[in-house]
C-alpha positions as a Markdown table, in Angstrom:
| # | Residue | x | y | z |
|---|---|---|---|---|
| 1 | Met | 24.8 | -30.1 | -31.5 |
| 2 | Asn | 23.7 | -28.0 | -34.9 |
| 3 | Val | 19.9 | -28.0 | -34.4 |
| 4 | Asn | 19.6 | -26.0 | -37.5 |
| 5 | Lys | 21.2 | -28.9 | -39.3 |
| 6 | Lys | 19.1 | -31.1 | -41.6 |
| 7 | Met | 18.3 | -34.4 | -39.5 |
| 8 | Ser | 18.2 | -37.9 | -40.6 |
| 9 | Ser | 16.3 | -41.3 | -39.5 |
| 10 | Glu | 19.7 | -42.2 | -38.0 |
| 11 | Asp | 20.7 | -38.6 | -36.3 |
| 12 | Phe | 16.6 | -38.8 | -35.2 |
| 13 | Phe | 17.1 | -42.1 | -33.3 |
| 14 | Ser | 20.6 | -41.4 | -31.8 |
| 15 | Glu | 18.9 | -38.9 | -29.8 |
| 16 | Val | 16.1 | -41.5 | -28.9 |
| 17 | Ile | 18.6 | -43.4 | -27.4 |
| 18 | Asp | 20.3 | -40.7 | -25.6 |
| 19 | Ile | 16.7 | -39.6 | -24.2 |
| 20 | Tyr | 16.2 | -43.0 | -22.7 |
| 21 | Gln | 19.5 | -43.7 | -21.0 |
| 22 | Asn | 19.2 | -39.5 | -19.9 |
| 23 | Ala | 16.0 | -40.2 | -18.4 |
| 24 | Arg | 17.3 | -43.2 | -15.8 |
| 25 | Glu | 20.9 | -41.2 | -14.6 |
| 26 | Gln | 20.2 | -39.5 | -11.1 |
| 27 | Lys | 19.0 | -35.7 | -10.7 |
| 28 | Tyr | 20.5 | -35.4 | -7.4 |
| 29 | Ala | 23.3 | -38.1 | -7.7 |
| 30 | Asn | 25.2 | -36.8 | -4.6 |
| 31 | Leu | 22.4 | -37.3 | -2.5 |
| 32 | Asn | 21.0 | -40.2 | -0.3 |
| 33 | Ile | 18.5 | -40.2 | -3.6 |
| 34 | Phe | 17.5 | -43.1 | -5.4 |
| 35 | Arg | 14.9 | -43.4 | -8.7 |
| 36 | Gly | 13.0 | -46.5 | -9.7 |
| 37 | Arg | 11.8 | -45.8 | -12.6 |
| 38 | Ser | 13.1 | -43.4 | -15.5 |
| 39 | Val | 11.6 | -39.7 | -15.6 |
| 40 | Ser | 8.9 | -40.0 | -18.7 |
| 41 | Ser | 11.1 | -39.2 | -22.2 |
| 42 | Ser | 7.7 | -38.1 | -23.7 |
| 43 | Ser | 8.0 | -34.6 | -24.1 |
| 44 | Glu | 11.6 | -34.4 | -25.4 |
| 45 | Ile | 11.0 | -37.1 | -27.9 |
| 46 | Glu | 7.8 | -35.0 | -29.1 |
| 47 | Asp | 10.1 | -31.9 | -28.6 |
| 48 | Leu | 12.8 | -34.1 | -30.6 |
| 49 | Thr | 10.2 | -35.5 | -33.7 |
| 50 | Ala | 9.4 | -31.3 | -34.1 |
| 51 | Arg | 12.8 | -30.4 | -34.4 |
| 52 | Phe | 13.4 | -33.8 | -37.7 |
| 53 | Leu | 10.0 | -32.2 | -39.1 |
| 54 | Ala | 11.2 | -28.8 | -38.8 |
| 55 | Ser | 14.9 | -29.7 | -39.8 |
| 56 | Asn | 13.7 | -31.6 | -43.2 |
| 57 | Ile | 10.4 | -29.0 | -44.1 |
| 58 | Ser | 10.1 | -25.6 | -45.6 |
| 59 | Lys | 10.1 | -23.0 | -42.7 |
| 60 | Lys | 7.1 | -21.6 | -43.9 |
| 61 | Tyr | 5.9 | -23.2 | -40.7 |
| 62 | Leu | 5.5 | -22.8 | -36.8 |
| 63 | Tyr | 5.8 | -25.7 | -35.0 |
| 64 | Phe | 3.7 | -25.9 | -31.6 |
| 65 | Val | 4.2 | -28.3 | -29.4 |
| 66 | Asp | 2.4 | -29.7 | -26.6 |
| 67 | Gln | -0.2 | -26.2 | -26.2 |
| 68 | Pro | -3.2 | -26.1 | -24.7 |
| 69 | Met | -5.6 | -26.0 | -28.1 |
| 70 | Lys | -9.6 | -24.8 | -28.3 |
| 71 | Phe | -11.5 | -27.6 | -29.9 |
| 72 | Glu | -15.0 | -25.9 | -31.4 |
| 73 | Gly | -17.6 | -28.2 | -29.9 |
| 74 | Phe | -15.0 | -30.5 | -27.7 |
| 75 | Pro | -13.3 | -29.3 | -25.1 |
| 76 | Thr | -9.5 | -28.1 | -24.8 |
| 77 | Lys | -7.4 | -30.8 | -26.1 |
| 78 | Tyr | -2.6 | -31.0 | -26.5 |
| 79 | Pro | -2.1 | -32.2 | -30.1 |
| 80 | Asp | 2.0 | -33.3 | -29.1 |
| 81 | Ile | 3.1 | -31.4 | -32.7 |
| 82 | Ala | 0.2 | -29.0 | -34.4 |
| 83 | Ile | 2.5 | -27.1 | -37.7 |
| 84 | Gln | 1.1 | -24.1 | -39.3 |
| 85 | Asp | 1.3 | -22.0 | -42.0 |
| 86 | Cys | 3.8 | -18.9 | -41.4 |
| 87 | Lys | 1.6 | -16.8 | -44.2 |
| 88 | Asn | -2.0 | -17.6 | -43.3 |
| 89 | Gly | -2.7 | -19.5 | -40.0 |
| 90 | Leu | -3.5 | -22.6 | -41.4 |
| 91 | Ile | -2.9 | -26.3 | -39.4 |
| 92 | Arg | -3.3 | -28.3 | -41.8 |
| 93 | Asn | -1.2 | -31.6 | -39.9 |
| 94 | Leu | -1.5 | -32.5 | -36.0 |
| 95 | Ile | 1.0 | -34.9 | -34.9 |
| 96 | Asp | 0.5 | -37.4 | -32.3 |
| 97 | Val | 4.2 | -38.9 | -31.2 |
| 98 | Lys | 3.4 | -42.4 | -29.2 |
| 99 | Asn | 7.5 | -43.6 | -27.8 |
| 100 | Asp | 5.3 | -47.2 | -28.5 |
| 101 | Leu | 2.0 | -48.9 | -28.4 |
| 102 | Gly | 2.1 | -50.5 | -24.4 |
| 103 | Phe | -0.6 | -49.1 | -23.7 |
| 104 | Lys | -2.6 | -50.5 | -26.1 |
| 105 | Lys | -1.1 | -54.0 | -26.5 |
| 106 | Arg | -4.0 | -56.1 | -25.8 |
| 107 | Thr | -7.0 | -53.6 | -27.4 |
| 108 | Gly | -4.9 | -52.1 | -30.7 |
| 109 | Ile | -4.9 | -48.6 | -31.7 |
| 110 | Phe | -7.7 | -48.5 | -34.1 |
| 111 | Asp | -10.2 | -47.6 | -31.0 |
| 112 | Phe | -8.1 | -44.9 | -30.9 |
| 113 | Cys | -7.6 | -43.3 | -34.5 |
| 114 | Glu | -10.8 | -43.7 | -35.4 |
| 115 | Lys | -12.4 | -41.6 | -32.4 |
| 116 | Trp | -10.1 | -38.8 | -33.6 |
| 117 | Asp | -11.1 | -39.2 | -37.4 |
| 118 | Ala | -14.2 | -37.8 | -36.2 |
| 119 | Val | -12.8 | -35.0 | -34.3 |
| 120 | Ile | -10.8 | -33.9 | -36.8 |
| 121 | Glu | -13.5 | -33.9 | -39.5 |
| 122 | Ser | -16.3 | -31.8 | -36.6 |
| 123 | Ile | -13.0 | -28.9 | -36.4 |
| 124 | Lys | -11.8 | -28.8 | -40.3 |
| 125 | Gly | -13.4 | -25.3 | -41.0 |
| 126 | Thr | -13.2 | -23.0 | -37.6 |
| 127 | Lys | -11.0 | -21.6 | -35.4 |
| 128 | Thr | -8.6 | -22.2 | -32.8 |
| 129 | Gln | -6.8 | -19.9 | -30.0 |
| 130 | Phe | -4.4 | -21.4 | -28.1 |
| 131 | Lys | -1.4 | -19.6 | -25.8 |
| 132 | Leu | 2.2 | -20.3 | -25.5 |
| 133 | Gly | 4.3 | -21.7 | -22.4 |
| 134 | His | 6.8 | -19.7 | -21.6 |
| 135 | Asn | 4.8 | -16.2 | -22.6 |
| 136 | Lys | 1.4 | -16.5 | -23.1 |
| 137 | Lys | 1.5 | -15.4 | -25.9 |
| 138 | Leu | -2.4 | -15.8 | -28.0 |
| 139 | Cys | -2.3 | -17.5 | -31.0 |
| 140 | Glu | -4.6 | -18.2 | -33.7 |
| 141 | Gly | -5.6 | -20.3 | -36.2 |
| 142 | Met | -8.2 | -22.2 | -38.4 |
| 143 | Phe | -8.1 | -25.5 | -39.0 |
| 144 | Ser | -7.7 | -26.7 | -42.7 |
| 145 | Glu | -10.5 | -28.1 | -44.7 |
| 146 | Asp | -8.2 | -30.6 | -45.1 |
| 147 | Leu | -6.6 | -31.0 | -41.8 |
| 148 | Lys | -5.8 | -34.2 | -41.1 |
| 149 | Tyr | -4.1 | -36.2 | -37.9 |
| 150 | His | -0.9 | -38.2 | -37.9 |
| 151 | Val | 0.1 | -41.0 | -35.3 |
| 152 | Val | 3.5 | -41.4 | -35.2 |
| 153 | Ile | 4.8 | -44.5 | -33.5 |
| 154 | Val | 8.8 | -44.7 | -32.7 |
| 155 | Thr | 9.2 | -48.5 | -32.3 |
| 156 | Glu | 6.4 | -51.4 | -33.2 |
| 157 | Lys | 8.3 | -52.8 | -29.6 |
| 158 | Asn | 5.5 | -54.3 | -27.3 |
| 159 | Ser | 3.1 | -53.2 | -29.6 |
| 160 | Gly | 0.5 | -56.5 | -29.3 |
| 161 | Thr | -0.4 | -58.4 | -32.1 |
| 162 | Lys | -2.8 | -56.2 | -34.1 |
| 163 | Leu | -0.8 | -54.1 | -35.1 |
| 164 | Lys | -0.7 | -56.0 | -38.9 |
| 165 | Glu | -4.3 | -55.8 | -38.5 |
| 166 | Asp | -4.9 | -52.1 | -37.0 |
| 167 | Arg | -3.4 | -50.7 | -39.7 |
| 168 | Lys | -4.8 | -51.7 | -42.5 |
| 169 | Arg | -8.0 | -50.3 | -40.9 |
| 170 | Val | -6.9 | -47.0 | -40.0 |
| 171 | Asn | -5.5 | -47.0 | -44.1 |
| 172 | Glu | -9.5 | -46.6 | -44.7 |
| 173 | Leu | -10.0 | -43.9 | -42.4 |
| 174 | Lys | -10.2 | -40.6 | -43.6 |
| 175 | Asn | -8.5 | -38.1 | -41.5 |
| 176 | Val | -6.0 | -40.3 | -40.0 |
| 177 | Lys | -2.5 | -41.8 | -41.0 |
| 178 | Leu | -0.4 | -44.0 | -39.1 |
| 179 | Tyr | 3.3 | -43.8 | -39.1 |
| 180 | Val | 5.2 | -46.7 | -37.0 |
| 181 | Leu | 9.1 | -45.7 | -37.1 |
| 182 | Ser | 11.0 | -48.7 | -36.0 |
| 183 | Lys | 11.4 | -52.9 | -35.1 |
| 184 | Gly | 13.5 | -54.6 | -33.4 |
| 185 | Val | 15.0 | -54.2 | -30.6 |
| 186 | His | 13.4 | -50.9 | -28.4 |
| 187 | Pro | 15.4 | -48.4 | -28.1 |
| 188 | Asn | 14.8 | -48.0 | -24.5 |
| 189 | Lys | 16.6 | -51.6 | -24.0 |
| 190 | Tyr | 19.4 | -51.8 | -21.3 |
| 191 | Leu | 21.8 | -51.9 | -23.5 |
| 192 | Glu | 24.9 | -50.2 | -24.5 |
| 193 | Lys | 23.9 | -47.4 | -27.2 |
| 194 | Ser | 26.2 | -48.6 | -29.6 |
| 195 | Glu | 24.3 | -52.7 | -28.8 |
| 196 | Ile | 21.1 | -50.7 | -29.6 |
| 197 | Lys | 21.6 | -49.0 | -33.2 |
| 198 | Asn | 23.0 | -52.0 | -34.6 |
| 199 | Lys | 20.0 | -54.3 | -33.5 |
| 200 | Leu | 17.2 | -51.7 | -34.8 |
| 201 | Val | 16.0 | -51.3 | -37.4 |
| 202 | Ile | 14.9 | -48.1 | -39.4 |
| 203 | His | 11.9 | -47.8 | -41.8 |
| 204 | Gln | 12.8 | -44.9 | -43.5 |
| 205 | Glu | 10.4 | -45.0 | -45.9 |
| 206 | Glu | 8.5 | -44.2 | -42.8 |
| 207 | Phe | 9.2 | -40.9 | -42.3 |
| 208 | Glu | 9.0 | -40.1 | -45.9 |
| 209 | Gln | 6.2 | -40.9 | -45.8 |
| 210 | Leu | 5.7 | -38.0 | -43.0 |
| 211 | Ile | 7.5 | -36.1 | -45.0 |
| 212 | Asp | 5.7 | -36.1 | -48.2 |
| 213 | Phe | 2.8 | -35.9 | -46.9 |
| 214 | Ile | 3.0 | -32.4 | -44.8 |
| 215 | Lys | 5.1 | -31.1 | -47.3 |
| 216 | Gly | 1.8 | -31.9 | -49.9 |
| 217 | Asn | -0.9 | -31.4 | -48.0 |
| 218 | Asp | -0.4 | -28.2 | -48.6 |
| 219 | Leu | -3.0 | -27.2 | -51.5 |
| 220 | Ser | -6.6 | -25.5 | -49.3 |
| 221 | Val | -7.7 | -22.3 | -49.5 |
| 222 | Thr | -6.8 | -19.7 | -48.4 |
| 223 | Ile | -8.9 | -17.8 | -45.8 |
| 224 | Pro | -10.0 | -14.3 | -46.0 |
| 225 | Glu | -8.6 | -11.8 | -44.0 |
| 226 | Pro | -6.4 | -14.5 | -42.1 |
| 227 | Asn | -6.2 | -13.8 | -38.3 |
| 228 | Cys | -3.0 | -12.6 | -37.2 |
| 229 | Leu | -0.2 | -15.7 | -36.0 |
| 230 | Leu | 0.6 | -14.1 | -33.0 |
| 231 | Lys | -1.6 | -11.4 | -31.4 |
């Protein structure tokens, strides 16, 4: 696997399916241990989403996955992906990856997005810091004045009946964007991989909108005397 190769939306979903199917496998298959539910796939799909973005967007950014970040005025939060400009430390985009909306099937996603809209408005222009997981190295940066929070839903399957209405309402929010990457069969469906790919409908335009927004969201003023990225 060439991790530096530009990843297409088809490549992305091919790996999503692999992640789900591998999560069902027994870790200790030769022992008398039997798993019921699959191992959580969320973390791997977060990493995959970061790799997809990094392969399609300029090398000028750093992608931090599931980092405990300081949010001024709030408890520590864990954005799935934070994208930071390598040169000046500005963080303009935070990504929240949802495999599906089964957890919000009844209530819908709008309230979740509305709360994040208020949080983002409150932290614009503030400093943040976090430590890398593998070596605890301190990273510092600043949230941009045009910071955005992107909620990326891998599939609309299991999302209930409110998603269409919620998308219209989220479009009216200032700081939150919502994307749905596919419909049709759930990539975690218990079928052969080839069958899933045939029945999966990829929303290519949603991938493009996310990439284009992150590429274009590069207009913030430079911070005076920017902090060192890694200390």
